[in-house]
N, C-alpha and C positions, 0 to 999 in steps of 0.2 A: 304552687305558682302556676297561673293559667296563661296563655300566650295564645292571642286571637287577632286576627287581621280582618279588617272591614274594608271591602274592595271599593265603596262608594267614598268612604273619607279617606284611605289611604294613610290610615294611623294604625300604630301597632300599639295595643294595648297589654301592657306588662307590668304585671303586680300594680302599684300605685299610681305611676304616671305613664303619659301616652308620650310616645315618639313618632314623629312623623318621619313617613319612609317616603324616598323620592323612588318610584320603581324604576324611572329611567335611567338613574343613575346606578342603582342596584344592577339592572342588566347590562349596563355598560361595564361596570365592574367585572362583571361574571364572564362577559365576553374577553375582556382584556387578561382576566386568569386564564380563561382557557385558551386563549392564544399563547400566552408565555408559556404554559405547562406543553402544548403541542410543539413550540418552537425548540424548549428544552429536549423533549424526546425526539425530536429530528437532528437537533446536533449530536445528542448523545449517539443516535444510531448511525449517523454519518462519520462519526470518531471510529465507531467500532469498524465500521465498512474499510475505512482508509487503513487503521492499524492491520487489517487482514491483507489487504492490497500492499502494503508495506513488507509485510512479513513473507508474503510468497514472493515479491522482488527480491529481497535479500536471499530467499533461499534459492532463486532463480541465478541470481550474481553470484552465490557460493559455488553452483553446479558449474556454470562456465567459467569461473576462475580455476575450478579443480581440471575441467577439460581443456583449458589453455595451457595449465602447467604440464599434462601429461602429453599433449601434443609438441610442446616444445621439446621435451626429455625426448621423444620419438623421432623429432626432426634432427634433433644434435647425433643420435645413433644413427640415423640414415645418412646424414653426410660425413660421418667420421671417415678419415683417410682408410684406415684399416678395413672397415666394412666395404667402400669402393674398391680396394684391391681384391678382396675375398670374391665379390660379385663380377670384377673383371675376369679374374682367374676362372670362375666358373662358366662364364660364357665364352671362354676360349681367347680372351684378347692378350694381347702380350704390351709389354714396356716398350716404348719408342727407341731405337737407337738414336746415340748421341745426332748424328748426322740428320736425321728427320726432324729436329726439333727446332724451331725458328724463334728466335727472340724478335719482339717487338720493341721499336723505339720508344 
């Protein structure tokens, strides 16, 4: 089976019959297919990058939530009355006498 193209007649001779080829339509088709392939590759690349960014964001969120949890525990320990009494005693503070305490209305 021989395949030949004549540029002057724009006819494709293939086997027994001849098929007319419109080069303009062929070029447009190739441009469209190439554009579609490039668009597909771009969207796949963009989706991969977005997945990476989401993964990084979730990891940062996990780290910040753990830090927040640790800070809340530390705050509750620092605010505990027992700790404040110990620190006051360490600094030489004494409890006020009952006549020194004023009640606000």
